[in-house]
DRENLO-847963 format. One record per residue: residue in one letter; x negated, y negated, z of N, C-alpha, C, O, CB in turn; chain. Coordinates in steps of 0.001 Angstrom, whole numbers, plus 500000, padded with zeros to 6 digits. Last residue first. Glycine has a CB too. Layout:
! residues N
(a; (X; Y; Z); (X; Y; Z); (X; Y; Z); (X; Y; Z); (X; Y; Z); A)
...
***
This chain:
! residues 169
(s; (126717; 798978; 603500); (125384; 798391; 603300); (124418; 799411; 602775); (123250; 799096; 602548); (124851; 797801; 604595); A)
(k; (130032; 798269; 603087); (129043; 799329; 602904); (127708; 798668; 602643); (127562; 797894; 601697); (129435; 800298; 601736); A)
(l; (132977; 797370; 604733); (131666; 796921; 604280); (130753; 798126; 604201); (130695; 798924; 605137); (131077; 795832; 605225); A)
(k; (136216; 798318; 603520); (135133; 798385; 604505); (133882; 797792; 603880); (133750; 797722; 602658); (134878; 799857; 604979); A)
(w; (139819; 798097; 603227); (138458; 797933; 602749); (137454; 798062; 603881); (137802; 797929; 605055); (138300; 796593; 602064); A)
(q; (142992; 798871; 602108); (142090; 798948; 603261); (140653; 799044; 602757); (140305; 799932; 601979); (142442; 800171; 604173); A)
(q; (144677; 799027; 599934); (144549; 797728; 600610); (143631; 797749; 601825); (143505; 796735; 602510); (145901; 797249; 601033); A)
(r; (145241; 801467; 598981); (144631; 800550; 598019); (144401; 799167; 598615); (143987; 798243; 597916); (145503; 800437; 596780); A)
(t; (146473; 802703; 601060); (145277; 803362; 600517); (144551; 802484; 599503); (143383; 802723; 599196); (145658; 804688; 599867); A)
(a; (148770; 801034; 601446); (147632; 800984; 602377); (146364; 801627; 601823); (145270; 801133; 602095); (148004; 801662; 603668); A)
(a; (151155; 800834; 600163); (149962; 800526; 599370); (148687; 800556; 600222); (147628; 800140; 599751); (150113; 799154; 598708); A)
(s; (153029; 801355; 602083); (153004; 802240; 600918); (151783; 801983; 600020); (151427; 802834; 599205); (154287; 802067; 600108); A)
(a; (152719; 799264; 603935); (152226; 800600; 604268); (152141; 801511; 603047); (151256; 802365; 602986); (153119; 801233; 605314); A)
(n; (151621; 796134; 602523); (152647; 797081; 602964); (152062; 798468; 603114); (151047; 798805; 602505); (153819; 797108; 601982); A)
(c; (151170; 792836; 601489); (150646; 793908; 602345); (151805; 794831; 602719); (152848; 794366; 603178); (149949; 793326; 603634); A)
(t; (151577; 791883; 598167); (152168; 791899; 599502); (151621; 793091; 600279); (151613; 794217; 599781); (153721; 791956; 599426); A)
(e; (148404; 791264; 596539); (149751; 791843; 596590); (150264; 791770; 598016); (149489; 791615; 598960); (149754; 793316; 596078); A)
(w; (146017; 790137; 594361); (146608; 789852; 595669); (148028; 790384; 595608); (148789; 790001; 594720); (146571; 788299; 596025); A)
(t; (144126; 792664; 592530); (145045; 791533; 592655); (145375; 791282; 594120); (145064; 792089; 594996); (146335; 791786; 591851); A)
(l; (142339; 794395; 590237); (142260; 793896; 591604); (143114; 792634; 591674); (142859; 791660; 590966); (140768; 793611; 592037); A)
(g; (142265; 797482; 588276); (142480; 796058; 588475); (142340; 795691; 589947); (142235; 796569; 590804); (143856; 795648; 587955); A)
(r; (139591; 799852; 588149); (140997; 799516; 588348); (141083; 798002; 588481); (140090; 797333; 588763); (141600; 800242; 589613); A)
(k; (137279; 802251; 586744); (137654; 800936; 587251); (139170; 800806; 587328); (139919; 801535; 586677); (137068; 799828; 586364); A)
(l; (134493; 804518; 586720); (135925; 804248; 586662); (136201; 802861; 587198); (135442; 802348; 588019); (136719; 805301; 587453); A)
(h; (131730; 805804; 584795); (132289; 804965; 585856); (133780; 804750; 585626); (134265; 804793; 584495); (131556; 803608; 585924); A)
(v; (131045; 809157; 583861); (131490; 807825; 583465); (132084; 807087; 584662); (132842; 807660; 585445); (132521; 807916; 582324); A)
(p; (128657; 810881; 586029); (129778; 810799; 585101); (130207; 809352; 584858); (129781; 808441; 585566); (130954; 811609; 585629); A)
(n; (127051; 808359; 584648); (127112; 809795; 584464); (127404; 810444; 585804); (126508; 810554; 586641); (125797; 810340; 583855); A)
(g; (127600; 805221; 582889); (127474; 806058; 584075); (127551; 807523; 583728); (128043; 807901; 582664); (128544; 805713; 585081); A)
(g; (129970; 803243; 580972); (128709; 803927; 581227); (128768; 804784; 582465); (129837; 805042; 583018); (127596; 802935; 581356); A)
(d; (132320; 801837; 580648); (131498; 802066; 579463); (130220; 802843; 579734); (129450; 803083; 578804); (131150; 800764; 578844); A)
(g; (135130; 803283; 582440); (134192; 802217; 582114); (133365; 802609; 580904); (133666; 803587; 580220); (133279; 801905; 583312); A)
(q; (138524; 804291; 582219); (137107; 804620; 582161); (136295; 803393; 581794); (136698; 802578; 580965); (136854; 805746; 581158); A)
(i; (141016; 803285; 584584); (140510; 803357; 583219); (139016; 803672; 583272); (138336; 803358; 584249); (140777; 802024; 582447); A)
(t; (143862; 803814; 586585); (142420; 804000; 586425); (142079; 804008; 584944); (142758; 804650; 584143); (141945; 805314; 587104); A)
(n; (146370; 801946; 588223); (145917; 802628; 587004); (144401; 802653; 586925); (143737; 801645; 587166); (146494; 801945; 585759); A)
(t; (146815; 800452; 590481); (147270; 801846; 590483); (146748; 802629; 589292); (146687; 803858; 589344); (148779; 801899; 590495); A)
(g; (144284; 798217; 591900); (145376; 798612; 591021); (145712; 800087; 591099); (144986; 800873; 591706); (145040; 798260; 589619); A)
(a; (143673; 797110; 595222); (143198; 797806; 594027); (144409; 798250; 593221); (145439; 798617; 593787); (142291; 799027; 594398); A)
(t; (144207; 794044; 596807); (144791; 795335; 596449); (144193; 795885; 595162); (144202; 795213; 594130); (146301; 795207; 596305); A)
(l; (144250; 791977; 599538); (143428; 792362; 598400); (143801; 793800; 598057); (143724; 794682; 598912); (141882; 792216; 598712); A)
(c; (147509; 790900; 600555); (146292; 791692; 600771); (145566; 791906; 599454); (146185; 792005; 598394); (146629; 793050; 601424); A)
(l; (149701; 788482; 602077); (149085; 789105; 600907); (147805; 789827; 601290); (147104; 789429; 602220); (148795; 788059; 599831); A)
(s; (150519; 787185; 604300); (151367; 788295; 603862); (150786; 789017; 602646); (151315; 790047; 602227); (152764; 787786; 603539); A)
(g; (148971; 784990; 604854); (148748; 786179; 605661); (149593; 787370; 605251); (149415; 788462; 605789); (149008; 785867; 607083); A)
(s; (147679; 782787; 602685); (148854; 783639; 602848); (148521; 784913; 603603); (147869; 785809; 603067); (149448; 783984; 601495); A)
(a; (145330; 781319; 602571); (146580; 780617; 602275); (147825; 781470; 602496); (148932; 780933; 602498); (146561; 780134; 600857); A)
(v; (143239; 783039; 602915); (143553; 782117; 604008); (144907; 781453; 603803); (145559; 781066; 604773); (142468; 781052; 604133); A)
(p; (144007; 786394; 601854); (143603; 785029; 601534); (144013; 784092; 602668); (145031; 784325; 603319); (144228; 784570; 600192); A)
(k; (142742; 789326; 603506); (143858; 788442; 603191); (143338; 787057; 602811); (142346; 786591; 603372); (144832; 788345; 604388); A)
(i; (142029; 792642; 603683); (141427; 791355; 603349); (142552; 790476; 602833); (143230; 790814; 601863); (140260; 791499; 602286); A)
(q; (142237; 795181; 606107); (142940; 794364; 605128); (142192; 793048; 604940); (141772; 792417; 605910); (144405; 794108; 605569); A)
(g; (141068; 796629; 608123); (140405; 796592; 606829); (141151; 795824; 605749); (140732; 795821; 604592); (140181; 797965; 606365); A)
(s; (141984; 796511; 610653); (142459; 797651; 609865); (141877; 797643; 608450); (142157; 798547; 607661); (143987; 797642; 609798); A)
(k; (140942; 794107; 611580); (140364; 795365; 612078); (140819; 796577; 611291); (140111; 797584; 611258); (140718; 795556; 613528); A)
(n; (140832; 791864; 608669); (141261; 792295; 609997); (140680; 793662; 610354); (140012; 794295; 609537); (142786; 792339; 610071); A)
(m; (139350; 789233; 607207); (139341; 790698; 607151); (139683; 791177; 608548); (138937; 790938; 609498); (137943; 791275; 606659); A)
(t; (140320; 786404; 605339); (140132; 787026; 606647); (140121; 788533; 606410); (140802; 789038; 605518); (141267; 786599; 607679); A)
(i; (138999; 783874; 603097); (139641; 785152; 603419); (139524; 785445; 604916); (138746; 784824; 605641); (139008; 786303; 602596); A)
(a; (137702; 781488; 602718); (138821; 781781; 601843); (139596; 783029; 602235); (140717; 783235; 601771); (138334; 781923; 600453); A)
(k; (135226; 779322; 603055); (136180; 780036; 603897); (137452; 780253; 603096); (138193; 779308; 602827); (136475; 779255; 605217); A)
(l; (132414; 779831; 601200); (133692; 779145; 601147); (134669; 779934; 602000); (134926; 781102; 601710); (134206; 778994; 599679); A)
(g; (128824; 779311; 601250); (130034; 780099; 601143); (131263; 779222; 601185); (131155; 777995; 601203); (130093; 781129; 602242); A)
(s; (126356; 778017; 601224); (127053; 778184; 602500); (128293; 779065; 602429); (128770; 779525; 603467); (127440; 776850; 603026); A)
(a; (125292; 777694; 598672); (124611; 778586; 599609); (125422; 778886; 600855); (125201; 779916; 601492); (123301; 777994; 600007); A)
(g; (128050; 777471; 596314); (126755; 777106; 596862); (126238; 778125; 597862); (126688; 779270; 597894); (126837; 775758; 597512); A)
(c; (130387; 778128; 595002); (130464; 777846; 596441); (129121; 777530; 597075); (129061; 777336; 598289); (131073; 779013; 597150); A)
(s; (132580; 778369; 592252); (131247; 778019; 592722); (131327; 777645; 594198); (132238; 776923; 594604); (130645; 776853; 591884); A)
(t; (134989; 781009; 592456); (134633; 779620; 592237); (133226; 779385; 592758); (132743; 780128; 593613); (135643; 778670; 592921); A)
(l; (137024; 783716; 591214); (135831; 783186; 591870); (135667; 781704; 591560); (136143; 781211; 590537); (134579; 783965; 591430); A)
(t; (140069; 785615; 591785); (139144; 784804; 591009); (138019; 784257; 591879); (138062; 784328; 593107); (139885; 783661; 590334); A)
(v; (142294; 788066; 591307); (141327; 787613; 592307); (140219; 786915; 591533); (139520; 787533; 590730); (140766; 788815; 593195); A)
(n; (145583; 787390; 589983); (144222; 787909; 589872); (143366; 787356; 590996); (143671; 786310; 591569); (143608; 787556; 588505); A)
(s; (148730; 787781; 591644); (147659; 786961; 591051); (146348; 787720; 591017); (146047; 788552; 591871); (147480; 785655; 591833); A)
(g; (150608; 789311; 592948); (150355; 789623; 591554); (149255; 788801; 590923); (148865; 789070; 589787); (151589; 789444; 590782); A)
(a; (151605; 786758; 595087); (151667; 788190; 594806); (151530; 788421; 593309); (152236; 787813; 592505); (152989; 788803; 595333); A)
(s; (149256; 784016; 594774); (150581; 784566; 595045); (150556; 786052; 594706); (149598; 786543; 594109); (151690; 783818; 594226); A)
(v; (147093; 781262; 595618); (147325; 782638; 595168); (148745; 783056; 595520); (149355; 782518; 596444); (146299; 783613; 595804); A)
(g; (146067; 778902; 596590); (146772; 778880; 595315); (147034; 780254; 594752); (147184; 780410; 593541); (146002; 778089; 594328); A)
(t; (143021; 780191; 598035); (144155; 779267; 598019); (144801; 779297; 596638); (144168; 779666; 595648); (143707; 777819; 598390); A)
(g; (140722; 781679; 597923); (141781; 782115; 598839); (142949; 781160; 598940); (143786; 781297; 599833); (141216; 782318; 600190); A)
(v; (138335; 782984; 595721); (139255; 781880; 595984); (140393; 782399; 596855); (140970; 783445; 596560); (139802; 781266; 594652); A)
(v; (135123; 784242; 596381); (136527; 784523; 596121); (137350; 783312; 596536); (137094; 782696; 597571); (136995; 785802; 596875); A)
(c; (132231; 782467; 595117); (133039; 783029; 596203); (134458; 783304; 595717); (134935; 782682; 594767); (133063; 782072; 597419); A)
(v; (128855; 782319; 593854); (130303; 782203; 593686); (131007; 782921; 594825); (130467; 783853; 595423); (130751; 782779; 592320); A)
(s; (126081; 782668; 593379); (126583; 781511; 594140); (128058; 781236; 593872); (128468; 780090; 593687); (125767; 780270; 593804); A)
(f; (125050; 784969; 592357); (125715; 784098; 591393); (126216; 782808; 592046); (126728; 781933; 591347); (126877; 784835; 590738); A)
(s; (124020; 786308; 594470); (123202; 786255; 593258); (123787; 785336; 592196); (123100; 784966; 591244); (123036; 787642; 592688); A)
(p; (126076; 786278; 596426); (124937; 785361; 596511); (124098; 785264; 595249); (123514; 784213; 594989); (124064; 785772; 597626); A)
(f; (129276; 786133; 596521); (128351; 786899; 595707); (127087; 786054; 595574); (127021; 785193; 594696); (128969; 787263; 594296); A)
(r; (131290; 786047; 599351); (130320; 785314; 598532); (129388; 786283; 597826); (128783; 787149; 598458); (129510; 784328; 599394); A)
(l; (133918; 785737; 600936); (133452; 786825; 600077); (132577; 786143; 599036); (133052; 785719; 597983); (134660; 787656; 599412); A)
(s; (134192; 784461; 604182); (133731; 784214; 602820); (133358; 785520; 602129); (132582; 786313; 602661); (132536; 783256; 602824); A)
(g; (134632; 784500; 606937); (135741; 784236; 606032); (135354; 783980; 604595); (136107; 783347; 603856); (136495; 783089; 606520); A)
(k; (132693; 785330; 608614); (132976; 783892; 608631); (134091; 783511; 607660); (134459; 782340; 607565); (131717; 783110; 608295); A)
(a; (132445; 787965; 607974); (132932; 787634; 609324); (133309; 786157; 609433); (134148; 785785; 610253); (131863; 787978; 610378); A)
(v; (131317; 787588; 605417); (132637; 788203; 605554); (133237; 787872; 606922); (134417; 787535; 607012); (132546; 789735; 605360); A)
(g; (128725; 786594; 605760); (129779; 785703; 605293); (131175; 786265; 605487); (132123; 785509; 605700); (129571; 785393; 603852); A)
(s; (127082; 788715; 606362); (127444; 787804; 607450); (128580; 786864; 607053); (129319; 786388; 607915); (126229; 786990; 607878); A)
(t; (126891; 789865; 603717); (127469; 790585; 604848); (127926; 789637; 605950); (129056; 789752; 606424); (126463; 791575; 605405); A)
(t; (127645; 788658; 600633); (126874; 788333; 601829); (127557; 788941; 603049); (128684; 788570; 603377); (126721; 786796; 601993); A)
(v; (128041; 791294; 598215); (128551; 790118; 598930); (127703; 789908; 600179); (127120; 790850; 600715); (130067; 790288; 599303); A)
(a; (127439; 792853; 595189); (126829; 792467; 596467); (127448; 791187; 597018); (127394; 790134; 596383); (125319; 792283; 596302); A)
(q; (128214; 793462; 592682); (129047; 794003; 593761); (128568; 793528; 595135); (129233; 793782; 596140); (129048; 795534; 593711); A)
(d; (126356; 792465; 590989); (127748; 792123; 590691); (128739; 792742; 591686); (129950; 792570; 591551); (128094; 792571; 589285); A)
(v; (123954; 793559; 591893); (124220; 792137; 592138); (125674; 791759; 591881); (126178; 790820; 592496); (123317; 791286; 591270); A)
(a; (124302; 796773; 593498); (124157; 795954; 592297); (124570; 794510; 592582); (125438; 794267; 593419); (124998; 796534; 591141); A)
(i; (122462; 798244; 596036); (123717; 797566; 595715); (123463; 796667; 594512); (122512; 795885; 594509); (124260; 796739; 596942); A)
(s; (120683; 801301; 595315); (120778; 799940; 595824); (122123; 799347; 595410); (122821; 799884; 594550); (119600; 799064; 595302); A)
(g; (120993; 803903; 594484); (119870; 803586; 595352); (119862; 802168; 595881); (119110; 801859; 596805); (118617; 803831; 594632); A)
(e; (123222; 804701; 593191); (122018; 804560; 592367); (120796; 804174; 593192); (119684; 804122; 592665); (122248; 803523; 591283); A)
(y; (125239; 804486; 594985); (124741; 805840; 594744); (123471; 805806; 593885); (122723; 806783; 593858); (125827; 806699; 594059); A)
(d; (126064; 801851; 594859); (125047; 802196; 595850); (124514; 803618; 595678); (123434; 803926; 596182); (125612; 802032; 597240); A)
(y; (128093; 801152; 593105); (126765; 801422; 592550); (125749; 801886; 593579); (124650; 802287; 593197); (126249; 800199; 591879); A)
(c; (131446; 802292; 592868); (130397; 801667; 593682); (129037; 802081; 593128); (128850; 803230; 592727); (130530; 802073; 595192); A)
(t; (133513; 801739; 590116); (132672; 802705; 590809); (131601; 801945; 591592); (130932; 801065; 591050); (132025; 803713; 589804); A)
(h; (135562; 798885; 590779); (134699; 799652; 589877); (133968; 800679; 590723); (133824; 800495; 591932); (133686; 798723; 589098); A)
(t; (138069; 796411; 590586); (137386; 797434; 591369); (136685; 798336; 590363); (137157; 798524; 589241); (138387; 798248; 592300); A)
(q; (137533; 792949; 589633); (138131; 794269; 589458); (137573; 795180; 590539); (136709; 794776; 591316); (137848; 794845; 588028); A)
(l; (138063; 789380; 589213); (137391; 790555; 589769); (138186; 791818; 589462); (139356; 791759; 589083); (137199; 790401; 591290); A)
(p; (138342; 787391; 586180); (138875; 787935; 587437); (138071; 789155; 587899); (137477; 789866; 587089); (140360; 788318; 587266); A)
(s; (135459; 785502; 584998); (136542; 786470; 584798); (137079; 786944; 586141); (136360; 786907; 587140); (136055; 787674; 583962); A)
(s; (133289; 784009; 585663); (134492; 783271; 585289); (135685; 784201; 585048); (136812; 783725; 584908); (134224; 782440; 584042); A)
(p; (131160; 785712; 586102); (131845; 785151; 587267); (133101; 784366; 586931); (133903; 784081; 587821); (130911; 784269; 588013); A)
(q; (130283; 788432; 584573); (130990; 787226; 584161); (131757; 786636; 585337); (132907; 787017; 585559); (131944; 787529; 582995); A)
(a; (127007; 789985; 584548); (128397; 789859; 585015); (128963; 788496; 584638); (128224; 787538; 584415); (128481; 790064; 586546); A)
(s; (124471; 790706; 583948); (125240; 790059; 582884); (126708; 789897; 583267); (127558; 789694; 582400); (125127; 790861; 581592); A)
(q; (123509; 792141; 586088); (123002; 790779; 585900); (123758; 790008; 584821); (123691; 788779; 584783); (121533; 790824; 585550); A)
(k; (126254; 794234; 585890); (125198; 793809; 586809); (124752; 792378; 586548); (125543; 791459; 586765); (124009; 794739; 586701); A)
(s; (128339; 793670; 583299); (127379; 794627; 583814); (126268; 793963; 584615); (125449; 793222; 584071); (126788; 795416; 582682); A)
(g; (131818; 792792; 583655); (130505; 792717; 583015); (129565; 793685; 583698); (129972; 794436; 584584); (129936; 791278; 583063); A)
(t; (133514; 791543; 586494); (133588; 792056; 585131); (132227; 791856; 584471); (131562; 790849; 584712); (134722; 791347; 584316); A)
(m; (132440; 792362; 589794); (132633; 791377; 588733); (132748; 792104; 587393); (132144; 793158; 587196); (131461; 790344; 588707); A)
(d; (134125; 794266; 592322); (133119; 794158; 591270); (133471; 793027; 590301); (134642; 792769; 590026); (132991; 795491; 590511); A)
(v; (134649; 796257; 595118); (134966; 794993; 594479); (133810; 794677; 593540); (132646; 794806; 593919); (135197; 793840; 595535); A)
(c; (134493; 799817; 594542); (134020; 798588; 595170); (134523; 797373; 594408); (134790; 797444; 593209); (132489; 798573; 595245); A)
(y; (135379; 803163; 595147); (135651; 801935; 594393); (135173; 800746; 595207); (135413; 800670; 596412); (137170; 801800; 594056); A)
(g; (133524; 806304; 595124); (134231; 805192; 595736); (134431; 804031; 594781); (133759; 803919; 593756); (133492; 804723; 596949); A)
(r; (132629; 808582; 594080); (131594; 807616; 594454); (132203; 806378; 595105); (131479; 805504; 595583); (130773; 807210; 593224); A)
(p; (135014; 809908; 593353); (134238; 810409; 594488); (133141; 809446; 594964); (132760; 809488; 596134); (133615; 811724; 594121); A)
(e; (137951; 808550; 592553); (136536; 808317; 592240); (135688; 808736; 593434); (135634; 808015; 594430); (136276; 806819; 591878); A)
(d; (140616; 808556; 593239); (140189; 809502; 592207); (138714; 809341; 591807); (138277; 809938; 590822); (141062; 809339; 590982); A)
(l; (140406; 807821; 596677); (141303; 807916; 595523); (140744; 808928; 594530); (140425; 810051; 594920); (141489; 806528; 594844); A)
(i; (139029; 807201; 599075); (138265; 807534; 597875); (139137; 807499; 596608); (138619; 807166; 595542); (137631; 808915; 598032); A)
(t; (139719; 804528; 601257); (140190; 805766; 600635); (139463; 805991; 599319); (139303; 805058; 598533); (141717; 805722; 600407); A)
(v; (138427; 802078; 601582); (138243; 803118; 602596); (138619; 804471; 601997); (137913; 805456; 602208); (139096; 802819; 603869); A)
(l; (136749; 800358; 599008); (137994; 800922; 599515); (137663; 802008; 600536); (136711; 802768; 600353); (138866; 801493; 598354); A)
(a; (134107; 798074; 599834); (134575; 799338; 599275); (135935; 799724; 599842); (136236; 799453; 601005); (133562; 800445; 599548); A)
(i; (131946; 795696; 599189); (133294; 795780; 599759); (133933; 796984; 599087); (134267; 796930; 597903); (134146; 794436; 599532); A)
(e; (128500; 796023; 599980); (129585; 796203; 599031); (130887; 796157; 599823); (130921; 796537; 600994); (129441; 797552; 598230); A)
(s; (126242; 793530; 601277); (127036; 794753; 601385); (127959; 794842; 600187); (128173; 793862; 599473); (127847; 794787; 602711); A)
(t; (123111; 791968; 602157); (124314; 792124; 601350); (124959; 793482; 601579); (124317; 794440; 602011); (123988; 791942; 599874); A)
(g; (120632; 791135; 603171); (121837; 791024; 603982); (123109; 791101; 603169); (124076; 790391; 603446); (121818; 789747; 604747); A)
(a; (118886; 789298; 600605); (118934; 790316; 601654); (120227; 790130; 602426); (120852; 789073; 602342); (117691; 790226; 602606); A)
(a; (119803; 788641; 597188); (119619; 788223; 598576); (119644; 789413; 599522); (120330; 790405; 599278); (120694; 787220; 598974); A)
(s; (118237; 788567; 594049); (119119; 789271; 594974); (118774; 788915; 596420); (117608; 788894; 596813); (119022; 790792; 594759); A)
(a; (117858; 785397; 592452); (117257; 786631; 592973); (118193; 787249; 593996); (118871; 786531; 594731); (115864; 786356; 593606); A)
(a; (120749; 784335; 590555); (119575; 784087; 591391); (118997; 785423; 591819); (119596; 786469; 591570); (119933; 783212; 592631); A)
(p; (121874; 784804; 587185); (121927; 785069; 588615); (120623; 784717; 589307); (119543; 784793; 588721); (122262; 786517; 588862); A)
(a; (122951; 782485; 584802); (121840; 783325; 585243); (121907; 783551; 586741); (121988; 782587; 587502); (120497; 782692; 584862); A)
(m; (126119; 782711; 583348); (125258; 781993; 584288); (124172; 782929; 584799); (124465; 784059; 585190); (126082; 781417; 585469); A)
(g; (128007; 783631; 581617); (126637; 784046; 581397); (125634; 783321; 582282); (124437; 783318; 581997); (126279; 783839; 579974); A)
(i; (130006; 780753; 581804); (129912; 782160; 581419); (128456; 782470; 581130); (127754; 781689; 580487); (130815; 782481; 580179); A)
(a; (130186; 778585; 584528); (129612; 778839; 583214); (129521; 780337; 582953); (129019; 781093; 583785); (128226; 778191; 583096); A)
(i; (133221; 777927; 586003); (131923; 778570; 586182); (131408; 778915; 584795); (132138; 779482; 583982); (132019; 779853; 587100); A)
(a; (135322; 775391; 587316); (134856; 776192; 586188); (133473; 776744; 586489); (132662; 776097; 587151); (134835; 775357; 584890); A)
(a; (136996; 775737; 590459); (136077; 775032; 589566); (135634; 775963; 588452); (135580; 777180; 588631); (134852; 774494; 590343); A)
(p; (140426; 776688; 590854); (139006; 776909; 591040); (138186; 776093; 590042); (138634; 775804; 588932); (138683; 778391; 590906); A)
(m; (142998; 774585; 592032); (142466; 775275; 590879); (140971; 775459; 591061); (140283; 774494; 591392); (142775; 774506; 589581); A)
***
């Protein structure tokens, strides 16, 4: 079970060497979908499950609630450095939400990202990080931002457009 994370935890200063985790396929959002914390940028809620959301890099920089440590991904960690939280890769099953836990400065080995862009939890090589099928409008942006759910699902070819990810710096 992930450790509790205080709601409204103050983020640390933005770290250098960050990237967004973006879907390879654009789907219905021309700005792309990125892994995102619920809430808005510095007011993100690390205790809530992750989602996919319009990527923010079009604004000129990566937002803290979408920024993961670039070097950590190769080491098996999806770490959001501004909040010192990481994606949990154990105790997950098909259909589970993607959650975060406190992980300090070093990160937490919880995922693998293969050459085809699939992100898998360490506890199950048959599951993939998967963007949801339903799009809902966010509360801001021009045009309005879009978001979808984010869950661990069985890896399969029919869901490949929602299961292939890339690092965007």
